[in-house]
C-alpha positions as CSV (number, residue, x, y, z in Angstrom):
1,X,0.0,0.0,0.0
2,X,2.8,2.4,0.9
3,X,4.6,1.6,-2.4
4,X,1.5,2.2,-4.4
5,X,0.9,5.5,-2.5
6,X,4.5,6.6,-3.2
7,X,4.2,5.6,-6.8
8,X,1.2,7.8,-7.3
9,X,3.0,10.7,-5.8
10,X,5.9,10.3,-8.1
11,X,3.6,9.8,-11.0
12,X,1.9,13.2,-10.6
13,X,4.7,15.1,-8.9
14,X,5.4,17.4,-11.9
15,X,1.8,18.2,-12.4
16,X,1.4,19.0,-8.7
17,X,4.4,21.3,-8.7
18,X,3.2,23.1,-11.8
19,X,-0.3,23.5,-10.2
20,X,1.3,24.7,-7.0
21,X,3.4,27.3,-8.8
22,X,0.5,28.5,-11.0
23,X,-1.8,28.8,-8.0
24,X,0.8,30.7,-6.0
25,X,1.6,33.1,-8.8
26,X,-2.0,33.9,-9.4
27,X,-2.8,34.4,-5.7
28,X,0.4,36.4,-5.2
29,X,-0.2,38.7,-8.1
30,X,-3.8,39.3,-7.0
31,X,-2.8,39.9,-3.4
32,X,-0.4,42.6,-4.6
33,X,-3.3,44.3,-6.4
34,X,-6.2,43.9,-3.8
35,X,-6.8,42.5,-0.3
36,X,-7.8,38.9,-1.1
37,X,-9.3,38.5,2.4
38,X,-11.8,41.2,1.8
39,X,-13.3,40.2,-1.6
40,X,-17.0,39.7,-2.2
41,X,-18.4,36.2,-2.1
42,X,-18.5,35.9,-5.9
43,X,-14.6,36.0,-6.0
44,X,-14.5,33.1,-3.6
45,X,-17.0,31.1,-5.6
46,X,-14.9,31.5,-8.7
47,X,-11.8,30.1,-7.0
48,X,-13.8,27.3,-5.4
49,X,-15.1,26.3,-8.9
50,X,-11.6,26.3,-10.3
51,X,-10.4,24.1,-7.4
52,X,-13.4,21.7,-7.7
53,X,-12.7,21.3,-11.5
54,X,-9.0,20.7,-10.9
55,X,-9.8,18.0,-8.4
56,X,-12.4,16.4,-10.8
57,X,-9.9,16.4,-13.6
58,X,-7.3,14.7,-11.4
59,X,-9.8,12.0,-10.3
60,X,-11.0,11.4,-13.9
61,X,-7.5,11.1,-15.3
62,X,-6.0,9.0,-12.4
63,X,-8.8,6.5,-12.3
64,X,-9.4,6.6,-16.0
65,X,-5.8,5.5,-16.6
66,X,-6.4,2.4,-14.4
67,X,-9.9,1.8,-15.7
68,X,-8.9,-0.1,-18.8
69,X,-9.8,-3.8,-18.4
70,X,-6.3,-5.3,-18.3
71,X,-4.9,-2.5,-16.0
72,X,-7.9,-2.6,-13.7
73,X,-7.6,-6.4,-13.2
74,X,-3.8,-6.0,-12.6
75,X,-4.4,-3.2,-10.1
76,X,-7.0,-5.1,-8.0
77,X,-5.2,-8.5,-8.1
78,X,-2.4,-7.3,-5.9
79,X,-1.8,-9.0,-2.6
80,X,-3.8,-6.5,-0.6
81,X,-7.5,-5.7,0.0
82,X,-9.3,-3.6,-2.6
83,X,-10.0,-0.9,-0.1
84,X,-6.3,-0.6,0.7
85,X,-5.7,-0.1,-3.1
86,X,-8.4,2.6,-3.1
87,X,-7.0,4.2,0.0
88,X,-3.5,4.4,-1.6
89,X,-4.8,6.0,-4.8
90,X,-7.2,8.5,-3.2
91,X,-4.8,9.3,-0.4
92,X,-2.1,10.2,-2.9
93,X,-4.7,12.3,-4.8
94,X,-5.7,14.1,-1.6
95,X,-2.1,14.9,-0.7
96,X,-1.4,16.2,-4.2
97,X,-4.4,18.5,-3.9
98,X,-3.2,19.6,-0.5
99,X,0.1,20.7,-2.0
100,X,-1.3,22.4,-5.1
101,X,-4.4,24.0,-3.6
102,X,-4.1,24.6,0.2
103,X,-0.4,25.4,0.6
104,X,-0.4,28.4,-1.8
105,X,-3.4,29.9,0.0
106,X,-1.7,29.3,3.3
107,X,1.5,31.0,2.1
108,X,-0.5,34.1,0.8
109,X,-2.3,34.3,4.1
110,X,1.0,34.2,6.0
111,X,2.4,36.9,3.7
112,X,-0.6,39.2,4.4
113,X,-0.4,38.5,8.1
114,X,3.3,38.9,8.5
115,X,4.4,41.5,5.9
116,X,1.4,43.7,5.5
117,X,-1.0,45.7,7.7
118,X,-4.0,43.9,6.3
119,X,-6.4,42.0,8.6
120,X,-6.1,38.2,8.7
121,X,-8.5,36.7,11.2
122,X,-9.0,33.1,12.3
123,X,-11.6,32.7,9.7
124,X,-9.1,33.4,6.9
125,X,-6.8,30.6,8.2
126,X,-9.7,28.2,7.5
127,X,-9.8,29.1,3.8
128,X,-7.0,26.7,2.9
129,X,-8.9,23.9,4.6
130,X,-12.1,24.8,2.8
131,X,-10.4,25.1,-0.6
132,X,-8.7,21.7,-0.1
133,X,-12.0,20.0,1.0
134,X,-13.7,21.4,-2.1
135,X,-11.0,20.1,-4.4
136,X,-11.1,16.7,-2.7
137,X,-14.9,16.5,-3.2
138,X,-14.4,17.2,-6.9
139,X,-11.6,14.7,-7.0
140,X,-13.8,11.9,-5.4
141,X,-16.7,12.7,-7.7
142,X,-14.4,12.5,-10.7
143,X,-12.9,9.2,-9.4
144,X,-16.3,7.7,-8.8
145,X,-17.4,8.8,-12.3
146,X,-14.6,6.7,-13.8
147,X,-14.8,3.7,-11.4
148,X,-18.5,3.4,-11.2
149,X,-21.0,2.3,-13.9
150,X,-20.9,4.8,-16.8
151,X,-24.7,4.8,-17.0
152,X,-25.1,6.7,-13.8
153,X,-21.8,7.4,-12.1
154,X,-21.5,11.0,-13.4
155,X,-24.5,11.9,-11.1
156,X,-21.9,12.2,-8.3
157,X,-20.8,15.6,-9.7
158,X,-24.1,16.9,-8.4
159,X,-23.2,16.4,-4.7
160,X,-20.5,19.1,-4.4
161,X,-23.1,21.6,-5.7
162,X,-24.6,21.6,-2.2
163,X,-21.8,24.0,-1.2
164,X,-23.5,26.7,-3.3
165,X,-26.8,26.4,-1.5
166,X,-25.7,25.4,2.1
167,X,-26.7,28.0,4.7
168,X,-23.9,27.0,7.1
169,X,-20.9,29.2,7.6
170,X,-17.5,29.1,9.2
171,X,-16.6,25.8,10.9
172,X,-20.1,24.5,10.2
173,X,-19.5,24.9,6.5
174,X,-16.4,22.7,6.9
175,X,-18.7,20.1,8.5
176,X,-21.0,20.2,5.5
177,X,-18.0,19.7,3.2
178,X,-16.8,16.7,5.3
179,X,-20.2,15.1,5.1
180,X,-20.2,15.3,1.3
181,X,-16.6,13.9,1.2
182,X,-17.5,11.0,3.5
183,X,-20.5,10.1,1.3
184,X,-18.4,10.3,-1.9
185,X,-15.7,8.2,-0.4
186,X,-18.3,5.6,0.7
187,X,-19.8,5.2,-2.8
188,X,-16.3,5.1,-4.3
189,X,-15.4,2.3,-1.9
190,X,-18.6,0.5,-2.9
191,X,-17.7,0.8,-6.6
192,X,-14.0,0.0,-6.2
193,X,-14.2,-3.8,-7.0
194,X,-13.1,-6.1,-9.9
195,X,-16.5,-5.8,-11.7
196,X,-17.9,-2.3,-11.1
197,X,-21.0,-3.1,-13.1
198,X,-22.1,-5.6,-10.4
199,X,-24.6,-3.9,-8.1
200,X,-24.1,-4.2,-4.3
201,X,-26.4,-6.5,-2.3
202,X,-26.3,-4.6,1.0
203,X,-29.5,-2.5,1.3
204,X,-27.5,0.5,2.7
205,X,-25.0,0.3,-0.1
206,X,-27.8,0.2,-2.7
207,X,-29.4,3.3,-1.2
208,X,-26.1,5.1,-1.1
209,X,-25.4,4.4,-4.8
210,X,-29.0,5.1,-5.8
211,X,-29.3,8.5,-4.0
212,X,-27.0,10.5,-6.3
213,X,-28.7,9.0,-9.3
214,X,-32.2,10.0,-8.0
215,X,-31.0,13.5,-7.2
216,X,-29.5,13.7,-10.7
217,X,-32.7,12.6,-12.3
218,X,-34.7,15.0,-10.0
219,X,-32.4,17.9,-10.9
220,X,-32.4,17.2,-14.6
221,X,-36.2,17.1,-14.7
222,X,-36.3,20.3,-12.8
223,X,-33.8,21.9,-15.2
224,X,-35.9,20.8,-18.2
225,X,-38.5,23.2,-17.0
226,X,-36.3,26.0,-18.2
227,X,-36.7,24.6,-21.7
228,X,-40.4,25.4,-21.3
229,X,-39.5,28.9,-20.4
230,X,-37.3,29.2,-23.5
231,X,-40.2,28.0,-25.6
232,X,-42.5,30.6,-24.0
233,X,-39.8,33.3,-24.7
234,X,-39.5,32.2,-28.4
235,X,-43.2,32.3,-28.9
236,X,-43.5,35.7,-27.1
237,X,-45.9,34.4,-24.4
238,X,-43.6,34.4,-21.4
239,X,-44.9,36.9,-18.8
240,X,-41.4,38.2,-18.0
241,X,-40.8,39.2,-21.7
242,X,-44.1,40.8,-22.3
243,X,-43.9,44.6,-22.9
244,X,-46.9,44.9,-20.5
245,X,-46.9,42.3,-17.7
246,X,-50.2,40.5,-16.8
247,X,-52.5,42.7,-14.8
248,X,-52.7,42.0,-11.0
249,X,-49.7,39.6,-11.0
250,X,-46.4,39.3,-9.2
251,X,-44.4,40.4,-12.2
252,X,-46.4,43.6,-12.4
253,X,-45.8,44.2,-8.7
254,X,-42.0,43.7,-9.0
255,X,-41.6,45.9,-12.1
256,X,-43.8,48.8,-10.9
257,X,-42.3,52.1,-9.8
258,X,-43.0,53.3,-6.3
259,X,-45.9,55.5,-7.3
260,X,-47.4,52.8,-9.5
261,X,-47.4,50.1,-6.9
262,X,-49.0,52.3,-4.3
263,X,-51.7,53.3,-6.8
264,X,-52.3,49.7,-7.6
265,X,-52.6,48.9,-4.0
266,X,-55.3,51.5,-3.2
267,X,-57.0,51.2,-6.6
268,X,-60.1,49.5,-5.2
269,X,-59.9,50.9,-1.7
270,X,-63.2,52.2,-0.3
271,X,-61.6,54.4,2.3
272,X,-63.0,57.9,2.3
273,X,-59.5,59.4,1.9
274,X,-58.5,57.1,-1.0
275,X,-59.1,59.8,-3.6
276,X,-56.9,62.3,-1.6
277,X,-54.1,59.7,-1.3
278,X,-54.1,59.1,-5.0
279,X,-53.5,62.8,-5.6
280,X,-50.8,62.9,-2.9
281,X,-49.0,59.8,-4.3
282,X,-49.0,61.4,-7.8
283,X,-47.4,64.6,-6.5
284,X,-45.0,63.2,-3.8
285,X,-41.8,61.2,-3.7
286,X,-42.2,57.5,-3.0
287,X,-39.4,55.7,-1.1
288,X,-38.8,52.0,-1.9
289,X,-37.0,49.6,0.4
290,X,-35.8,46.2,-0.6
291,X,-35.1,43.9,2.4
292,X,-31.8,42.1,2.9
293,X,-31.6,38.4,2.2
294,X,-28.4,37.7,4.2
295,X,-26.6,39.2,7.2
296,X,-22.9,39.0,8.0
297,X,-22.3,36.2,10.4
298,X,-19.5,35.7,13.0
299,X,-16.7,33.5,11.7
300,X,-17.9,33.1,8.2
301,X,-15.0,32.5,5.7
302,X,-16.5,34.7,2.9
303,X,-17.9,38.2,2.8
304,X,-21.2,39.4,1.4
305,X,-19.3,42.5,0.5
306,X,-15.9,44.0,1.5
307,X,-16.1,44.9,5.2
308,X,-14.0,48.1,4.8
309,X,-14.3,51.8,4.1
310,X,-12.0,54.7,3.7
311,X,-11.8,58.2,5.2
312,X,-9.7,60.1,2.7
313,X,-9.8,63.4,4.7
314,X,-8.0,61.8,7.6
315,X,-5.8,59.3,5.7
316,X,-7.6,56.4,7.3
317,X,-8.6,53.0,6.0
318,X,-10.8,50.9,8.2
319,X,-11.3,47.1,8.0
320,X,-13.5,45.1,10.3
321,X,-11.9,42.3,12.2
322,X,-14.0,39.3,13.3
323,X,-11.4,38.4,16.0
324,X,-11.1,41.8,17.5
325,X,-14.8,42.8,16.9
326,X,-13.5,46.2,16.0
327,X,-12.3,48.1,12.9
328,X,-8.6,47.9,12.3
329,X,-7.2,51.2,11.0
330,X,-4.2,51.8,8.8
331,X,-2.9,54.7,6.7
332,X,-4.6,55.1,3.4
333,X,-1.4,56.2,1.7
334,X,1.4,54.5,3.5
335,X,-0.6,51.4,4.4
336,X,0.9,51.3,8.0
337,X,-1.1,49.9,10.9
338,X,-2.5,52.7,13.2
339,X,-4.8,51.0,15.7
340,X,-8.3,49.8,16.3
341,X,-11.7,51.6,16.4
342,X,-14.7,50.4,18.3
343,X,-18.0,52.0,19.2
344,X,-18.2,55.5,20.8
345,X,-15.7,57.1,23.2
346,X,-15.2,53.8,25.0
347,X,-14.1,52.0,21.8
348,X,-16.4,49.1,22.8
349,X,-16.6,46.0,20.7
350,X,-19.3,45.6,18.1
351,X,-21.9,43.0,19.0
352,X,-21.8,41.4,15.6
353,X,-19.9,41.6,12.3
354,X,-20.4,45.1,10.9
355,X,-20.2,46.3,7.3
356,X,-20.6,49.7,5.7
357,X,-23.8,50.7,3.9
358,X,-23.6,53.7,1.5
359,X,-21.6,56.7,2.4
360,X,-23.1,57.3,5.8
361,X,-24.0,54.3,7.9
362,X,-22.6,51.0,9.1
363,X,-24.8,48.1,10.2
364,X,-24.9,44.7,11.7
365,X,-27.7,42.4,12.8
366,X,-28.5,44.4,16.0
367,X,-27.8,48.1,15.3
368,X,-26.7,50.8,12.9
369,X,-23.8,53.1,13.3
370,X,-22.4,56.3,11.9
371,X,-18.7,57.3,11.4
372,X,-17.8,60.8,12.2
373,X,-14.6,62.0,10.4
374,X,-14.1,65.0,12.6
375,X,-13.8,63.0,15.8
376,X,-12.6,59.8,14.1
377,X,-15.2,57.9,16.1
378,X,-18.0,55.5,15.3
379,X,-21.3,56.2,17.1
380,X,-24.3,54.0,17.6
381,X,-27.3,55.7,16.1
382,X,-30.0,53.0,16.0
383,X,-30.5,50.0,18.2
384,X,-33.2,47.4,17.5
385,X,-35.2,45.8,20.3
386,X,-34.0,42.6,21.7
387,X,-35.0,39.6,19.6
388,X,-35.2,41.5,16.3
389,X,-32.6,41.7,13.6
390,X,-31.8,44.2,10.8
391,X,-33.7,43.6,7.6
392,X,-32.8,46.9,5.9
393,X,-30.2,49.5,7.0
394,X,-31.3,53.2,7.5
395,X,-32.8,54.8,4.4
396,X,-34.5,58.2,3.9
397,X,-38.3,58.3,4.0
398,X,-39.2,61.9,3.5
399,X,-38.2,64.0,6.5
400,X,-37.4,60.9,8.6
401,X,-35.3,57.8,8.5
402,X,-36.7,54.3,7.9
403,X,-35.2,51.1,9.3
404,X,-36.7,47.7,8.6
405,X,-36.3,44.8,11.1
406,X,-37.6,41.2,10.7
407,X,-40.7,42.1,12.5
408,X,-41.5,45.8,12.0
409,X,-40.6,49.1,10.3
410,X,-39.2,51.9,12.4
411,X,-39.3,55.6,11.6
412,X,-36.6,57.8,13.2
413,X,-36.4,61.6,13.3
414,X,-34.5,62.8,10.2
415,X,-33.5,66.1,11.7
416,X,-31.9,64.5,14.8
417,X,-30.1,62.0,12.5
418,X,-28.5,64.8,10.5
419,X,-27.7,67.3,13.3
420,X,-26.5,64.9,16.1
421,X,-24.6,61.7,16.9
422,X,-26.7,60.5,19.8
423,X,-28.7,57.3,19.9
424,X,-32.0,57.8,18.1
425,X,-35.4,56.9,19.5
426,X,-38.1,55.7,17.0
427,X,-41.0,58.0,16.3
428,X,-43.3,55.1,15.3
429,X,-43.2,51.4,14.9
430,X,-45.3,49.6,12.2
431,X,-45.6,45.9,12.6
432,X,-45.0,43.7,9.6
433,X,-48.1,41.8,8.4
434,X,-46.1,38.6,7.4
435,X,-42.6,37.1,7.4
436,X,-39.9,39.3,6.1
437,X,-38.5,36.4,4.1
438,X,-41.4,36.7,1.7
439,X,-41.3,40.5,1.5
440,X,-40.1,41.7,-1.9
441,X,-40.5,45.4,-1.4
442,X,-41.8,48.1,0.9
443,X,-43.0,51.4,-0.5
444,X,-43.6,54.5,1.6
445,X,-45.0,57.9,0.8
446,X,-45.1,60.8,3.3
447,X,-48.5,62.3,3.9
448,X,-49.4,65.5,5.7
449,X,-49.9,63.5,8.9
450,X,-48.1,60.2,8.8
451,X,-47.4,57.7,6.0
452,X,-49.0,55.5,3.5
453,X,-47.1,52.2,3.7
454,X,-47.3,49.4,1.1
455,X,-46.0,45.8,1.8
456,X,-45.6,43.6,-1.2
457,X,-45.1,39.9,-0.5
458,X,-44.0,38.1,-3.6
459,X,-40.5,36.7,-2.8
460,X,-40.4,32.9,-3.1
461,X,-43.1,32.6,-5.8
462,X,-40.8,31.2,-8.4
463,X,-39.3,28.6,-6.1
464,X,-42.7,27.4,-4.8
465,X,-42.0,28.6,-1.2
466,X,-44.7,31.3,-1.4
467,X,-48.1,30.2,-2.6
468,X,-50.3,33.2,-1.7
469,X,-48.6,36.5,-2.6
470,X,-50.3,39.7,-1.7
471,X,-50.0,43.4,-1.2
472,X,-51.2,45.2,1.9
473,X,-51.4,49.0,2.3
474,X,-51.5,50.6,5.7
475,X,-52.3,54.2,6.8
476,X,-50.0,55.2,9.6
477,X,-50.9,58.4,11.5
478,X,-48.5,60.8,13.2
479,X,-48.7,58.8,16.5
480,X,-47.8,55.6,14.8
481,X,-51.2,54.0,14.8
482,X,-51.6,51.8,11.7
483,X,-54.8,50.6,10.0
484,X,-55.3,48.5,6.9
485,X,-56.8,50.5,4.0
486,X,-56.3,48.0,1.2
487,X,-55.3,44.4,0.6
488,X,-55.2,42.5,-2.7
489,X,-54.1,39.1,-3.7
490,X,-51.5,38.9,-6.4
491,X,-51.8,36.3,-9.1
492,X,-48.9,34.0,-9.8
493,X,-48.1,34.6,-13.5
494,X,-46.8,31.2,-14.3
495,X,-48.8,27.9,-13.9
496,X,-48.6,26.3,-10.5
497,X,-47.5,23.0,-12.0
498,X,-44.4,24.8,-13.3
499,X,-43.5,26.8,-10.2
500,X,-44.0,23.8,-7.9
501,X,-42.4,21.2,-10.1
502,X,-39.7,20.7,-7.4
503,X,-42.4,19.3,-5.2
504,X,-44.6,17.1,-7.4
505,X,-41.5,15.5,-9.0
506,X,-40.7,14.1,-5.6
507,X,-41.8,15.5,-2.2
508,X,-39.3,13.3,-0.5
509,X,-36.3,14.5,-2.4
510,X,-37.5,18.1,-2.0
511,X,-37.6,17.6,1.8
512,X,-34.1,16.0,1.6
513,X,-32.7,18.9,-0.4
514,X,-34.1,21.5,2.0
515,X,-32.7,19.5,5.0
516,X,-29.3,19.3,3.3
517,X,-29.4,23.0,2.6
518,X,-29.9,23.7,6.3
519,X,-27.4,21.1,7.6
520,X,-25.4,22.5,10.6
521,X,-26.8,26.0,9.9
522,X,-28.1,28.4,12.5
523,X,-31.7,29.6,12.2
524,X,-31.9,32.6,9.8
525,X,-34.6,35.1,10.8
526,X,-34.5,36.6,7.3
527,X,-35.7,33.4,5.7
528,X,-39.4,32.3,5.7
529,X,-40.6,28.8,6.0
530,X,-42.1,27.4,2.8
531,X,-45.9,27.6,2.7
532,X,-48.0,24.4,2.3
533,X,-48.5,23.2,-1.2
534,X,-51.8,23.6,-3.1
535,X,-54.0,20.5,-3.1
536,X,-53.7,20.2,-6.9
537,X,-49.9,19.9,-6.6
538,X,-50.2,17.3,-3.8
539,X,-52.6,15.3,-5.9
540,X,-50.2,15.5,-8.9
541,X,-47.4,14.3,-6.7
542,X,-49.5,11.4,-5.6
543,X,-50.3,10.5,-9.2
544,X,-46.6,10.6,-10.1
545,X,-45.8,8.3,-7.1
546,X,-48.5,5.9,-8.2
547,X,-47.2,5.9,-11.8
548,X,-43.7,5.3,-10.5
549,X,-44.9,2.4,-8.4
550,X,-46.7,0.8,-11.4
551,X,-43.6,1.5,-13.6
552,X,-41.4,-0.2,-11.0
553,X,-43.7,-3.3,-11.0
554,X,-43.3,-3.6,-14.8
555,X,-39.6,-2.8,-14.8
556,X,-38.5,-5.0,-12.0
557,X,-40.3,-8.0,-13.6
558,X,-37.8,-7.6,-16.5
559,X,-34.7,-7.2,-14.3
560,X,-32.8,-9.6,-12.1
561,X,-33.9,-9.1,-8.5
562,X,-34.4,-11.3,-5.5
563,X,-38.1,-11.2,-4.4
564,X,-37.4,-9.1,-1.3
565,X,-35.2,-6.7,-3.3
566,X,-37.8,-6.3,-6.0
567,X,-40.6,-5.4,-3.6
568,X,-38.3,-3.0,-1.8
569,X,-37.6,-1.2,-5.0
570,X,-41.3,-1.1,-5.8
571,X,-42.0,0.5,-2.4
572,X,-39.1,2.9,-2.8
573,X,-40.4,4.1,-6.2
574,X,-43.9,4.5,-4.8
575,X,-42.5,6.7,-1.9
576,X,-39.9,8.7,-3.7
577,X,-41.5,9.1,-7.1
578,X,-40.3,9.3,-10.7
579,X,-36.6,10.0,-9.9
580,X,-36.5,6.6,-8.1
581,X,-38.0,4.9,-11.2
582,X,-35.3,6.6,-13.3
583,X,-32.6,5.4,-10.9
584,X,-34.0,1.8,-11.1
585,X,-33.8,1.9,-14.8
586,X,-30.2,3.2,-14.8
587,X,-28.9,0.9,-12.0
588,X,-30.1,-2.4,-13.3
589,X,-30.1,-3.6,-17.0
590,X,-32.9,-5.7,-18.4
591,X,-32.6,-9.4,-17.8
592,X,-31.3,-11.3,-20.8
593,X,-33.7,-13.8,-22.3
594,X,-32.2,-17.2,-23.3
595,X,-33.7,-18.9,-26.4
596,X,-36.1,-21.7,-25.7
597,X,-35.0,-25.3,-26.3
598,X,-35.5,-26.3,-29.9
599,X,-35.9,-22.8,-31.2
600,X,-33.5,-21.6,-33.9
601,X,-31.6,-18.4,-33.6
602,X,-32.1,-16.0,-36.5
603,X,-29.4,-16.4,-39.2
604,X,-27.7,-13.5,-40.8
605,X,-28.6,-12.8,-44.3
606,X,-26.0,-14.0,-46.8
């Protein structure tokens, strides 16, 4: 085993050295241009995709070179267990990826920490580990694609895509990556045998092999739905491409300007003041707020946006440090470390990771702050009540300032916000009618005495998480008392069968995907729970499961199964649905029929 391991290292040593140098040169060059630790999440995703592809190519080539029949038999007929052979090959591949992927990132982090004034926190030292785990997951998927049955083994490439949708962060995200790696290693070990085409007999092994295939079929069927959208677009019938969107729908509500959405909201209002409001909306400025979808979290390895800002008048550059819970300051021109800056005169620590917003404010999950260049201090201006989190940083709303939490909208005095640096007290609080995770926009117009507030709930319609979009308009008087003046249901412009296809294709796999997405993740108050499915969608899902069960009865009769295994597959197809039937067809070929005694085989034509 050790000799095979060393042989693989020697075999790919030149490629590993070349990859190491290329990775180091690219990272080193970019680190001279920008601070690689403060890039937005899109940059990290690009590097992660490159590392995953590099790992997949290594796995495809390494196992593909052994996958030829003669070489495969020679490899596995060594005087050692097949799993020892697999461990030697994959261990060498993982070590090569460690050298070419993780070590250059570690060297660049050490350079930034030791030779520059840039901020390098504990979370940044986890980046080499995360990049290595991503590359290893791609490598194992590529290795399994070559070792396993070619009819379905490429479905393993779908599993690393979980990293794009996982809600975990920091060390918890490393846990998600490890779970994917363990699963990929398990199915690779199952397939690593003299005849990879032979299906395992152990029920757990069968489920492990079938799961990626079912997920692949589920994802492919879901993606084919976009082909329907392309057809709608070509024929000019897609609601998103119409010059005028359908009346009363979610697309109209999303596209409408602030004045238009308010007028639509009170169009059928019977309130005595409705006519006056229409005139005021037409003549006044409407302020639109779009809620946040994510908040910066403690210890996360990536950034929603760079957590830094500059004060050119005072030659200051401020970067937030997760470890210090303060902004680290350095010279804007000489790039020399100056010190740290917390909240107020006491330089207190921030309660949560804080990032700049616009040119005036900074915010985190609990509060909003303002930097004063004359005093070189950061002052707390807005503090949300305990149990609420920030859903939108401070924005102008007429003469006042509007802040949105996950439960309510707060209006703060604009004059005090401009003329002072003290902690502001809200003038009024307007409770939110539904979960902020479904709120797509909030529109506000200032009246002579109070506000007209419109909440539009349409976020999640396209993914099937929101089934009943609506718009609600409130009249808020000067004392903060709110009353509903209009409410209308919004039509979903696409058919329910299309928007909810991720459910009726397989309710079980949808629940599994949602559970995997939230694996090791803390509760996110900015996300809303999916609403119950319409009865028609549930009936369609039941019909699909029934068809899958009947199809499994027909298909298993033409395949080679033990009686218990056959009925287990029939039950699984009935529970999971059509993706399970597709996996059954891919996993097991049809049983060969031998000619009956005395029958003559067809002769080839002369």
